[in-house]
N, C-alpha and C positions, 0 to 999 in steps of 0.2 A: 892839646891832646885831652881827650875825655877823661883819662885817668886822673889828671890834676884838677879837673873841674867838678867831678862828682864823686860821692862816696858810694861804696858798693854795699848792698844789703847783705845780711848774713843768711840769705836764702838763695837757693839755686834755681833760678827761673829763666832768665833771658840772656842770651849771648849778645853783647854789644860789640860792634865792629871797631875795636880799639887796637887790635893787634896783640892784645894780652891773652894769655891762656888761663884756664881755670886754675892751673898750678900756681900762678902768681897771685891769685886772689882768694883762694880758699885755704883755710887752716887744714892741718893734717887730719884732724878728726872729722872735719866736714868731707874731705876727699874720701876717707875710708868709709864713712857711713852713707854718703849720698851721691857720690860721683858715679855716673854711668858713662862709659866711653862710647864713642861712635861705633867702635867695633862690636860692642855688645848690643847696641840698638841705635839705629840712625834716627828713629822718631823720638826717642826718649833720652837724648844726651843731656848732661847737666847743663843748665843755663844760668847765667848771672843777670840780675836785674839791677840797673843803676837807678836809684830812687831819690837822690839828693844832689842838686847842682848849685853852683855858686850864684847863678842868675836865677832868681826865683820870683814868681808873681804869686802873691798870697791874696786870696779873695776875701771878701767881707761877708760871704754868705749869699750874696746876690750878684756877684761879679761874673762876667763872661767876656770872651773875646770873639767878636764877629767880624769876619771879612765880608763886606757887603757891597755888591754892585761894582766891584773893581774889574771891569771887563777887560780881558786880554792883558792883565798885568801879572807878571811873575811875582810870586810871594815866597819868601824864604824865611822859615822859622826853625832854627836849629839850636839845641843845647839850652833850652829854657825850661825850668820846672814850673808847672802850674799846680798850686796847692790850694785846696778848699775853693775851687772855682765851680761855676755853674749855679743856676738859680732853680732849686728844686720845685717841681710841679709847674714850671713855666716852659711851654714849648718854645724852642729856638733860643733858649738861654743855656747853652752848653759851654764847657770850658773853652773849646775851640770849635768854631763853625764857619764854613765857607757857604755863602748863600748868594745865588743868582750872579755868579761871576762869569758864567759861560765858559769859554776855554781859558784855563790858567796854565797853559802848557809851560813846563819848566819849573813849576812851583814845587818846592821841596819842604816837607814838614817832617823833621826827623830828630831823633835823640831828645825827645821832650817828655820827661816823666810827668804823668798826671796823677797826683796823690790826693786822697781824701776828697774826691770829687763829690759835689752835691747832686749831680745829675749828668749821666752820659760821660763821654770823653771827647770824641771828635765826631762832628756831623758834617756831611757834604751834601748840599742841596743845590740843584740847578747849576752845578759847576763840574767841569770835566778837566781831565788831563793833569790831575794833582797826584803827586807821589807822597804817600804817608808811610814812613818806614822807621823801624827801630824805636817805636813809641812804646811806653810802658804805662799801664794804668792799674792802680792798686789803692783801695778797692774801687769797684766801678758800679755805682748804682744805676739801675735801668739799663738800657742798651748802651754798649760801650763804643764800638765803632759802627757808625750809622751812615748809610748811603741812601739818600732820599730820591725824590723824583727828578728826572732830567739831569741826572749825574752819571756820566759814563766815561770809560777809558781812564778811570782812576786806578792807581796801583797801591794796594795795601800789602806791604812786604815786611816780614820779620817783626811784627808787632805782637804785643801780649796784652791780654785782658786777664788779670788775676782777681779772683773773688768778685765776679759780676753777680750782683745781688738784686733781688726784687725790691722795688720801692713800695712800701705799704701806703697806698694812696687812699683806698676807700672811695675812689672816684673813677671816672671814665678816662683817666690819664692815658696817653697813648700806650698801646701794647699792654694795658692793664698793669703797668708798672713792672712787668717781668723784665729780667735782666739778660737778654741774649748778648753774648759777647760780640758777635759780628752780625749785623742786620742790614740787609740791603733790599731795596724795592726796584731798582733799575738794573737791567742786564748790562752786559759788556763792561764789567769792572773786573779787576784782576786781584785775587787773593793768593799770596805766595808765602809759604813758610811762616804763617801766623800761629800763635799759641793761645789757647784758652785754658785757664787753670783755676780750679776751686770755686766754680760758680754755682748758683742755685739751679 
């Protein structure tokens, strides 16, 4: 169960599907000051963001995970924290990237906090039929969730990008280093119930 694997942040941001309620996770003072119920606002209910898991990959400043040319292979990546991943100012060196996998139907990338990223969060290029859900990114320099060329029928559901910030590049780095939380170039992808909070 995710409750035993991860610590809960003292911020109210993203609900994680653990079966727990905010009542079990927030102190009385947090509930009094910050909790908004669904009855008060469906769009702005209190959210919890899980940011620390027992399984953690810590980068060296140039580390990244790239799923490359695994044609028609199901990929499952759940419950792993990526900390200090990505290689700043290098295109295609993101904490998690799917590249030229064509259809990866059945692939599930979920419940993976990305913390202190050096660049971006997750990028999907030339890959279709991937579900990215319940991901958390804090902070997120440059584009956070990115869908590139020839990537379609991917589902991004219940993800958060908190503090998407501009990368000060001074170069012609893609997108001028600006930090859009959700950026896509290819149509026919699905974005459902995602949250962007506190970005530039």
